[in-house]
All heavy atoms as an XYZ file, in Angstrom:
681
protein
N       9.099   -161.570    -62.265
C       8.444   -162.271    -63.423
C       8.407   -163.792    -63.179
O       7.968   -164.359    -64.247
N       8.976   -164.251    -62.179
C       9.075   -165.690    -62.087
C       7.752   -166.441    -62.114
O       7.745   -167.584    -62.610
C       9.892   -166.101    -60.759
C       9.194   -165.774    -59.563
C       9.390   -164.561    -58.878
C       8.309   -166.500    -58.769
N       8.570   -164.631    -57.671
C       7.922   -165.792    -57.687
C       7.653   -167.904    -58.976
C       6.935   -166.321    -56.684
C       6.764   -168.311    -58.049
C       6.413   -167.527    -56.917
N       6.604   -165.860    -61.673
C       5.332   -166.582    -61.699
C       4.738   -166.782    -63.170
O       4.319   -167.743    -63.332
C       4.382   -165.619    -60.860
C       4.641   -165.704    -59.405
C       3.550   -164.781    -58.698
C       3.861   -164.754    -57.275
N       2.800   -163.968    -56.528
N       5.254   -165.852    -63.982
C       4.812   -166.011    -65.351
C       5.645   -167.175    -66.065
O       5.248   -167.653    -67.201
C       4.932   -164.770    -66.184
C       4.023   -163.709    -65.761
C       4.316   -163.002    -64.497
O       5.464   -162.835    -64.124
N       3.254   -162.471    -63.755
N       6.800   -167.522    -65.521
C       7.648   -168.628    -66.068
C       7.559   -169.872    -65.396
O       8.273   -170.812    -65.820
C       9.100   -168.043    -65.993
C       9.420   -166.892    -66.836
C      10.936   -166.495    -66.852
N      11.326   -166.104    -65.514
C      11.417   -164.972    -64.992
N      10.947   -163.860    -65.934
N      11.922   -164.554    -63.895
N       6.559   -170.054    -64.537
C       6.319   -171.342    -63.904
C       6.084   -172.368    -64.934
O       5.413   -172.170    -65.874
C       5.154   -171.355    -62.922
C       5.422   -170.575    -61.571
C       4.117   -170.425    -60.739
C       6.562   -171.246    -60.759
N       6.605   -173.653    -64.761
C       6.483   -174.764    -65.734
C       5.497   -175.777    -65.087
O       5.827   -176.313    -64.013
C       7.932   -175.412    -65.932
C       7.754   -176.565    -66.906
C       8.827   -174.262    -66.430
N       4.433   -176.034    -65.836
C       3.527   -177.045    -65.290
C       4.077   -178.504    -65.327
O       4.692   -178.886    -66.294
C       2.210   -176.882    -66.152
C       2.794   -176.307    -67.426
C       4.010   -175.514    -67.016
N       3.782   -179.285    -64.397
C       4.284   -180.660    -64.329
C       3.151   -181.555    -63.950
O       2.595   -181.427    -62.821
C       5.449   -180.791    -63.419
C       6.022   -182.185    -63.250
C       6.521   -182.673    -64.638
C       6.944   -182.368    -62.109
N       2.753   -182.375    -64.776
C       1.730   -183.461    -64.473
C       1.953   -184.716    -65.394
O       2.239   -184.602    -66.560
C       0.337   -182.853    -65.013
C      -0.814   -183.843    -64.658
C      -1.960   -183.045    -65.052
C      -3.311   -184.108    -64.836
N      -4.526   -183.432    -65.307
N       2.132   -185.830    -64.657
C       2.456   -186.978    -65.303
C       2.011   -188.234    -64.445
O       1.322   -187.962    -63.337
C       4.004   -187.138    -65.580
C       4.889   -187.106    -64.363
O       4.608   -187.673    -63.354
N       6.030   -186.479    -64.536
N       2.261   -189.398    -64.730
C       1.913   -190.552    -64.001
C       2.414   -190.601    -62.525
O       1.731   -191.027    -61.644
C       2.235   -191.937    -64.630
O       3.645   -191.984    -64.806
N       3.489   -189.865    -62.266
C       3.936   -189.780    -60.964
C       3.176   -188.820    -60.045
O       3.518   -188.816    -58.835
C       5.500   -189.483    -60.967
C       6.284   -190.592    -61.648
O       5.925   -191.865    -61.526
N       7.293   -190.276    -62.343
N       2.513   -187.866    -60.629
C       1.798   -186.910    -59.742
C       0.438   -187.198    -59.480
O      -0.249   -186.495    -58.822
C       1.917   -185.565    -60.531
O       1.108   -185.567    -61.687
C       3.329   -185.083    -60.903
N      -0.096   -188.365    -59.799
C      -1.325   -188.948    -59.425
C      -2.442   -188.012    -60.054
O      -3.425   -187.857    -59.425
N      -2.246   -187.382    -61.241
C      -3.221   -186.660    -61.814
C      -3.225   -185.201    -61.402
O      -4.032   -184.378    -61.831
N      -2.453   -184.794    -60.408
C      -2.295   -183.441    -59.944
C      -1.185   -182.632    -60.686
O      -0.160   -183.209    -60.936
C      -2.025   -183.433    -58.396
C      -3.304   -184.253    -57.735
C      -1.875   -182.013    -57.921
C      -2.990   -184.240    -56.279
N      -1.592   -181.452    -61.060
C      -0.565   -180.636    -61.767
C       0.209   -179.812    -60.768
O      -0.493   -178.961    -59.918
C      -1.175   -179.755    -62.760
C      -0.146   -178.975    -63.622
C      -0.789   -178.191    -64.782
O      -1.176   -178.822    -65.688
O      -1.043   -176.928    -64.549
N       1.548   -179.769    -60.740
C       2.240   -178.905    -60.030
C       2.869   -177.871    -60.838
O       2.917   -177.962    -61.985
N       3.302   -176.669    -60.208
C       4.052   -175.674    -60.796
C       5.405   -175.565    -60.358
O       5.605   -175.575    -59.162
C       3.265   -174.335    -60.586
C       1.775   -174.287    -60.965
C       1.668   -174.350    -62.554
O       2.368   -173.466    -63.222
N       0.958   -175.204    -63.111
N       6.348   -175.736    -61.267
C       7.758   -175.733    -60.915
C       8.523   -174.478    -61.485
O       8.066   -173.992    -62.500
C       8.452   -177.016    -61.624
S       7.704   -178.571    -61.069
N       9.438   -174.066    -60.661
C      10.234   -172.882    -61.039
C      10.986   -173.287    -62.369
O      11.497   -174.308    -62.521
C      11.267   -172.563    -60.039
C      10.802   -171.903    -58.783
C      11.935   -171.688    -57.835
C      10.259   -170.453    -59.107
N      11.033   -172.294    -63.344
C      11.980   -172.384    -64.509
C      13.325   -172.499    -63.997
O      13.773   -171.983    -62.984
C      11.628   -171.182    -65.304
C      12.349   -171.261    -66.716
C      13.801   -170.772    -66.801
O      14.087   -170.015    -65.900
O      14.488   -171.217    -67.619
N      14.162   -173.362    -64.664
C      15.407   -173.622    -64.168
C      16.302   -172.431    -63.813
O      17.136   -172.523    -62.858
C      16.201   -174.512    -65.200
C      16.581   -173.949    -66.496
C      17.398   -175.226    -64.448
N      16.269   -171.339    -64.605
C      17.142   -170.216    -64.261
C      16.604   -169.581    -62.968
O      17.380   -169.051    -62.316
C      17.093   -169.270    -65.481
C      17.838   -169.858    -66.664
N      17.182   -170.495    -67.626
C      19.137   -169.723    -66.944
C      18.066   -170.793    -68.461
N      19.335   -170.388    -68.129
N      15.314   -169.467    -62.861
C      14.835   -168.889    -61.530
C      15.162   -169.715    -60.279
O      15.599   -169.241    -59.311
C      13.324   -168.800    -61.637
C      12.866   -167.707    -62.682
O      13.484   -166.689    -62.783
O      11.914   -167.946    -63.379
N      15.148   -171.073    -60.528
C      15.482   -172.099    -59.440
C      17.064   -171.697    -59.161
O      17.460   -171.676    -57.967
C      15.333   -173.403    -59.829
C      15.944   -174.634    -58.949
C      15.164   -174.424    -57.555
C      15.658   -175.846    -59.583
N      17.917   -171.683    -60.218
C      19.238   -171.473    -60.015
C      19.600   -170.221    -59.213
O      20.388   -170.020    -58.325
C      20.010   -171.469    -61.274
N      18.886   -169.045    -59.616
C      19.051   -167.818    -58.859
C      18.713   -168.076    -57.350
O      19.601   -167.471    -56.493
C      18.254   -166.746    -59.487
C      18.740   -166.326    -60.909
C      18.192   -165.458    -58.623
C      20.153   -165.695    -60.952
N      17.733   -168.698    -57.033
C      17.387   -168.853    -55.651
C      18.576   -169.650    -54.935
O      18.872   -169.466    -53.889
C      16.261   -169.644    -55.483
O      16.151   -171.017    -55.827
N      19.214   -170.589    -55.631
C      20.361   -171.418    -55.142
C      21.622   -170.460    -55.015
O      22.279   -170.596    -54.006
C      20.649   -172.608    -56.021
C      19.509   -173.590    -56.173
C      19.286   -174.277    -54.923
C      18.286   -175.469    -55.035
N      18.019   -176.154    -53.833
N      21.871   -169.652    -55.947
C      23.045   -168.777    -55.841
C      22.815   -167.694    -54.746
O      23.761   -167.562    -54.063
C      23.173   -167.916    -57.167
C      23.713   -168.743    -58.370
C      22.965   -168.917    -59.544
C      24.891   -169.251    -58.296
C      23.520   -169.507    -60.618
C      25.465   -169.820    -59.358
C      24.754   -170.101    -60.584
O      25.220   -170.721    -61.569
N      21.609   -167.333    -54.472
C      21.356   -166.394    -53.404
C      21.505   -167.146    -51.986
O      22.232   -166.597    -51.082
C      19.956   -165.803    -53.450
C      19.570   -165.058    -52.182
C      19.879   -164.846    -54.584
N      21.034   -168.354    -51.864
C      21.176   -169.099    -50.629
C      22.693   -169.405    -50.430
O      23.143   -169.223    -49.250
C      20.370   -170.352    -50.781
N      23.389   -169.759    -51.538
C      24.902   -170.000    -51.347
C      25.422   -171.032    -50.451
O      26.617   -171.143    -50.167
N      24.470   -171.993    -50.062
C      25.033   -173.126    -49.324
C      25.785   -174.038    -50.179
O      25.784   -174.103    -51.497
C      23.859   -173.953    -48.716
C      22.983   -173.056    -47.808
C      21.724   -173.746    -47.387
N      20.897   -174.034    -48.547
C      19.604   -174.105    -48.543
N      18.968   -174.078    -47.380
N      18.946   -174.204    -49.613
N      26.724   -174.786    -49.665
C      27.584   -175.704    -50.379
C      26.770   -176.588    -51.416
O      27.087   -176.777    -52.530
C      28.427   -176.509    -49.429
C      29.328   -177.406    -50.163
C      30.325   -178.214    -49.284
O      30.565   -177.823    -48.087
O      30.726   -179.313    -49.618
N      25.669   -177.178    -50.901
C      24.910   -178.079    -51.729
C      24.200   -177.315    -52.788
O      23.898   -177.825    -53.915
C      23.746   -178.828    -50.761
C      22.758   -177.946    -50.231
C      21.728   -178.707    -49.431
C      20.659   -177.918    -48.813
N      19.676   -178.752    -48.107
N      23.835   -176.024    -52.649
C      23.211   -175.206    -53.709
C      24.177   -174.929    -54.692
O      23.782   -175.023    -55.971
C      22.568   -173.884    -53.130
C      21.441   -174.255    -52.058
O      20.591   -174.935    -52.357
O      21.498   -173.511    -50.935
N      25.398   -174.525    -54.303
C      26.504   -174.252    -55.399
C      26.782   -175.400    -56.183
O      27.203   -175.356    -57.316
C      27.536   -173.421    -54.639
C      27.094   -172.271    -54.099
C      28.339   -171.491    -53.392
C      26.411   -171.191    -54.894
N      26.802   -176.616    -55.554
C      27.154   -177.866    -56.179
C      26.095   -178.202    -57.304
O      26.393   -178.586    -58.436
C      27.250   -179.102    -55.285
N      24.794   -177.785    -56.869
C      23.729   -177.999    -57.846
C      23.830   -177.080    -58.940
O      23.623   -177.565    -60.146
C      22.406   -177.809    -57.036
C      21.153   -178.052    -57.796
C      20.659   -179.393    -57.976
C      20.323   -177.139    -58.262
C      19.664   -179.692    -58.680
C      19.171   -177.266    -58.941
C      18.757   -178.585    -59.126
O      17.576   -178.913    -59.831
N      24.022   -175.787    -58.746
C      24.226   -174.904    -59.878
C      25.349   -175.213    -60.833
O      25.185   -175.007    -62.111
C      24.304   -173.431    -59.348
O      25.416   -173.282    -58.675
C      23.074   -173.022    -58.639
N      26.380   -175.778    -60.278
C      27.582   -176.127    -61.008
C      27.167   -177.360    -61.959
O      27.530   -177.270    -63.246
C      28.743   -176.573    -60.245
N      26.406   -178.277    -61.517
C      25.809   -179.254    -62.298
C      25.037   -178.858    -63.468
O      25.101   -179.230    -64.546
C      25.130   -180.414    -61.514
C      24.505   -181.488    -62.351
C      26.328   -181.186    -60.561
N      24.106   -177.938    -63.119
C      23.188   -177.308    -64.124
C      23.958   -176.742    -65.223
O      23.686   -176.958    -66.417
C      22.296   -176.272    -63.465
C      21.128   -176.751    -62.455
C      20.470   -175.596    -61.889
C      20.135   -177.642    -63.176
N      25.053   -175.940    -64.850
C      25.880   -175.332    -65.856
C      26.631   -176.288    -66.654
O      26.621   -176.095    -67.938
C      26.777   -174.284    -65.142
N      27.246   -177.229    -65.992
C      28.125   -178.173    -66.687
C      27.306   -178.974    -67.753
O      27.876   -179.284    -68.700
C      28.693   -179.074    -65.720
C      29.805   -180.091    -66.257
C      30.608   -180.874    -65.235
N      29.893   -181.442    -64.148
C      29.846   -181.024    -62.972
N      30.524   -180.032    -62.539
N      29.097   -181.649    -62.059
N      26.110   -179.261    -67.462
C      25.206   -180.067    -68.416
C      24.466   -179.179    -69.398
O      23.607   -179.661    -70.084
C      24.285   -180.928    -67.576
C      25.013   -181.979    -66.882
N      25.435   -183.162    -67.592
C      25.404   -182.107    -65.563
C      26.085   -183.951    -66.730
N      26.084   -183.451    -65.476
N      24.710   -177.867    -69.414
C      24.058   -177.025    -70.415
C      22.611   -176.648    -70.112
O      21.966   -176.281    -70.944
N      22.233   -176.827    -68.846
C      20.844   -176.574    -68.465
C      20.614   -175.208    -68.130
O      19.408   -174.675    -68.137
C      20.452   -177.511    -67.435
C      20.508   -178.980    -67.713
C      20.400   -179.811    -66.518
C      19.494   -179.267    -68.696
N      21.604   -174.377    -67.915
C      21.466   -172.993    -67.649
C      22.439   -172.153    -68.609
O      23.401   -172.744    -69.053
C      21.732   -172.610    -66.186
O      23.065   -173.126    -65.837
C      20.673   -173.142    -65.325
N      22.042   -170.955    -68.843
C      23.022   -170.113    -69.516
C      23.448   -168.913    -68.754
O      22.555   -168.244    -68.109
C      22.085   -169.524    -70.827
C      21.722   -170.516    -71.792
C      20.992   -169.982    -73.013
N      21.789   -169.069    -73.733
C      21.487   -167.759    -73.794
N      20.264   -167.214    -73.477
N      22.194   -166.872    -74.427
N      24.657   -168.483    -68.900
C      25.224   -167.441    -68.032
C      24.503   -166.116    -68.323
O      24.182   -165.363    -67.328
C      26.628   -167.282    -68.388
C      27.366   -166.249    -67.593
C      28.832   -166.186    -67.908
C      29.608   -165.121    -67.042
N      30.945   -165.072    -67.443
N      24.215   -165.822    -69.571
C      23.562   -164.445    -70.016
C      22.223   -164.473    -69.262
O      21.904   -163.394    -68.821
C      23.451   -164.363    -71.473
C      24.787   -164.319    -72.100
C      25.455   -165.666    -72.273
O      24.752   -166.660    -72.146
O      26.727   -165.708    -72.531
N      21.483   -165.556    -69.296
C      20.091   -165.544    -68.724
C      20.259   -165.330    -67.146
O      19.416   -164.652    -66.588
C      19.360   -166.793    -69.157
O      19.353   -166.894    -70.544
C      17.934   -166.853    -68.530
N      21.161   -166.171    -66.614
C      21.365   -165.974    -65.059
C      21.698   -164.598    -64.733
O      21.097   -163.996    -63.682
C      22.324   -166.969    -64.693
C      21.979   -168.412    -64.743
C      23.211   -169.372    -64.613
C      21.005   -168.737    -63.708
N      22.512   -163.947    -65.438
C      23.015   -162.562    -65.037
C      21.849   -161.640    -65.278
O      21.647   -160.722    -64.440
C      24.185   -162.091    -65.856
C      25.500   -162.848    -65.527
C      26.671   -162.563    -66.548
C      25.930   -162.588    -64.140
N      21.030   -161.838    -66.273
C      19.894   -160.994    -66.480
C      18.815   -161.088    -65.337
O      18.310   -160.237    -64.808
C      19.231   -161.332    -67.830
C      17.905   -160.655    -68.092
C      17.317   -161.257    -69.326
O      17.835   -161.366    -70.435
O      16.011   -161.653    -69.227
N      18.582   -162.383    -64.916
C      17.625   -162.667    -64.027
C      18.141   -162.000    -62.672
O      17.479   -161.445    -61.803
C      17.322   -164.109    -63.745
C      16.804   -164.808    -65.009
C      15.238   -164.669    -64.966
N      14.745   -165.215    -66.314
C      14.480   -166.348    -66.570
N      14.454   -167.288    -65.726
N      14.081   -166.648    -67.916
N      19.544   -162.301    -62.297
C      19.992   -161.704    -61.041
C      19.909   -160.087    -61.040
O      19.553   -159.558    -60.028
C      21.521   -162.062    -61.020
N      20.054   -159.534    -62.250
C      19.898   -158.005    -62.202
C      18.624   -157.619    -61.961
O      18.327   -156.479    -61.470
C      20.414   -157.569    -63.661
N      17.550   -158.429    -62.288
C      16.172   -158.123    -62.033
C      15.600   -158.608    -60.832
O      14.398   -158.273    -60.283
C      15.298   -158.687    -63.236
C      15.638   -158.099    -64.504
C      14.704   -158.435    -65.637
N      14.000   -159.748    -65.474
C      13.487   -160.265    -66.369
N      13.452   -159.947    -67.664
N      12.784   -161.430    -66.178
N      16.545   -159.217    -59.960
C      16.092   -159.729    -58.594
C      16.444   -158.689    -57.518
O      17.467   -158.058    -57.691
C      16.874   -160.985    -58.281
O      16.546   -162.025    -59.324
C      16.420   -161.502    -56.919
N      15.558   -158.428    -56.678
C      15.752   -157.389    -55.609
C      16.741   -157.902    -54.652
O      16.401   -158.658    -53.655
C      14.286   -157.153    -54.889
C      14.445   -155.974    -53.891
O      15.418   -155.224    -53.971
O      13.571   -155.955    -53.076
N      17.989   -157.475    -54.800
C      19.105   -157.936    -53.973
C      19.890   -156.676    -53.494
O      20.014   -155.740    -54.205
C      20.021   -158.804    -54.679
C      19.574   -160.130    -55.174
C      20.501   -160.818    -55.993
C      19.051   -160.920    -54.067
N      20.361   -156.716    -52.280
C      21.399   -155.672    -51.790
C      22.558   -155.649    -52.775
O      22.885   -156.804    -53.195
C      21.790   -155.933    -50.417
N      23.206   -154.538    -53.027
C      24.281   -154.458    -53.900
C      25.421   -155.538    -53.580
O      25.916   -156.197    -54.535
C      24.776   -153.082    -53.794
C      23.589   -152.279    -53.360
C      22.796   -153.220    -52.485
N      25.666   -155.660    -52.423
C      26.802   -156.617    -52.032
C      26.374   -158.067    -52.323
O      27.281   -158.746    -52.774
C      27.205   -156.490    -50.544
N      25.182   -158.418    -51.996
C      24.788   -159.699    -52.346
C      24.589   -159.931    -53.921
O      25.021   -161.063    -54.399
C      23.346   -159.996    -51.688
C      22.668   -161.518    -52.025
C      23.661   -162.517    -51.510
C      21.447   -161.492    -51.198
N      24.222   -158.976    -54.580
C      24.105   -159.020    -56.081
C      25.536   -159.284    -56.666
O      25.732   -160.192    -57.545
C      23.577   -157.778    -56.743
C      23.644   -157.769    -58.225
C      22.935   -156.432    -58.808
N      21.772   -156.088    -58.118
C      20.575   -156.544    -58.208
N      20.350   -157.573    -58.892
N      19.577   -155.981    -57.498
N      26.458   -158.652    -56.104
C      27.818   -158.861    -56.570
C      28.335   -160.180    -56.222
O      29.079   -160.936    -57.117
C      28.805   -157.782    -55.940
C      30.266   -157.803    -56.468
C      31.063   -156.672    -55.888
C      32.452   -156.715    -56.402
N      32.794   -155.836    -57.315
N      28.010   -160.799    -55.119
C      28.381   -162.065    -54.671
C      27.672   -163.157    -55.646
O      28.305   -164.042    -56.061
C      27.914   -162.314    -53.150
C      28.224   -163.617    -52.609
C      29.886   -163.866    -52.689
C      27.807   -163.669    -51.226
N      26.400   -162.892    -55.999
C      25.725   -163.836    -56.764
C      26.378   -163.795    -58.164
O      26.490   -164.829    -58.857
C      24.151   -163.408    -56.842
C      23.440   -164.131    -58.017
C      23.512   -163.836    -55.596
N      26.613   -162.583    -58.732
C      27.212   -162.547    -60.074
C      28.541   -163.176    -60.032
O      28.900   -163.937    -61.008
C      27.516   -161.078    -60.417
C      26.038   -160.456    -60.672
C      26.281   -158.911    -60.897
O      27.370   -158.388    -60.592
O      25.253   -158.262    -61.223
N      29.325   -163.195    -58.958
C      30.616   -163.924    -58.801
C      30.394   -165.396    -58.843
O      31.125   -166.209    -59.443
N      29.350   -165.826    -58.202
C      29.051   -167.309    -58.072
C      28.536   -167.852    -59.473
O      29.060   -168.931    -59.904
C      27.912   -167.551    -57.045
C      28.304   -167.311    -55.523
C      27.168   -167.394    -54.631
N      27.696   -167.263    -53.327
C      26.924   -166.997    -52.241
N      25.646   -166.833    -52.343
N      27.400   -166.941    -50.985
N      27.937   -167.067    -60.179
C      27.549   -167.445    -61.524
C      28.736   -167.573    -62.406
O      28.870   -168.507    -63.113
C      26.491   -166.378    -62.184
C      25.244   -166.462    -61.471
C      26.264   -166.643    -63.705
C      24.154   -165.316    -61.767
N      29.656   -166.551    -62.237
C      30.972   -166.579    -62.988
C      31.720   -167.895    -62.743
O      32.315   -168.473    -63.644
N      31.700   -168.336    -61.597
C      32.468   -169.525    -61.336
C      31.934   -170.796    -61.891
O      32.750   -171.665    -62.264
C      32.503   -169.743    -59.708
C      33.322   -168.771    -58.941
C      33.060   -168.922    -57.426
C      34.773   -168.872    -59.257
N      30.742   -170.676    -62.224
C      30.124   -171.987    -62.888
C      30.286   -171.896    -64.427
O      29.955   -172.834    -65.108
C      28.574   -172.066    -62.650
C      28.330   -172.546    -61.236
O      29.121   -173.128    -60.667
O      27.112   -172.430    -60.756
N      30.779   -170.913    -64.984
C      30.921   -170.526    -66.366
C      32.318   -170.003    -66.566
O      32.468   -168.826    -67.107
C      29.864   -169.587    -66.891
C      28.455   -170.211    -66.856
C      27.676   -169.923    -65.743
C      27.919   -171.012    -67.838
C      26.366   -170.520    -65.652
C      26.669   -171.472    -67.783
C      25.812   -171.281    -66.695
N      33.346   -170.816    -66.359
C      34.626   -170.280    -66.553
C      34.963   -170.071    -68.143
O      34.339   -170.661    -68.909
C      35.508   -171.436    -66.065
C      34.749   -172.638    -66.160
C      33.339   -172.204    -66.008
N      35.728   -169.027    -68.349
C      36.126   -168.661    -69.757
C      36.863   -169.803    -70.379
O      37.612   -170.376    -69.700
C      36.902   -167.385    -69.703
C      36.144   -166.234    -69.381
C      36.916   -164.996    -69.646
N      36.073   -163.748    -69.421
C      36.625   -162.660    -69.294
N      37.925   -162.446    -69.331
N      35.755   -161.625    -69.066
N      36.454   -170.121    -71.626
C      37.206   -171.165    -72.300
C      38.591   -170.666    -72.865
O      38.655   -169.477    -73.180
C      36.305   -171.620    -73.519
C      35.165   -172.310    -72.989
C      34.282   -172.805    -74.184
C      33.006   -173.458    -73.684
N      32.117   -173.893    -74.812
N      39.663   -171.358    -72.628
C      40.922   -170.903    -73.182
C      41.122   -171.110    -74.696
O      40.598   -172.027    -75.163
C      41.993   -171.611    -72.433
C      41.900   -171.277    -70.912
C      43.117   -172.085    -70.282
N      43.014   -171.752    -68.837
C      43.925   -171.441    -68.074
N      45.136   -171.345    -68.473
N      43.682   -171.269    -66.630
N      41.655   -170.141    -75.362
C      41.798   -170.227    -76.731
C      42.887   -171.226    -77.163
O      43.756   -171.501    -76.454
C      41.985   -168.903    -77.312
């Protein structure tokens, strides 16, 4: 469903051309799957600044065609970006 969630971007910097950008949660899922150090640093910043929601990421991961072992790894990576708050 990522194609239906594309975000149009057109401003003075695009020279009048409209681009289509991934919605932030879809972008983050691609980063969690890639799993490179720079990708995981990026997803951590998204989470820290409140730009992504854990529940939405887990839902998108569940709907993404991944091998079971990779899905578990992605879910773990998401969990690392959203540590539980201590009471």
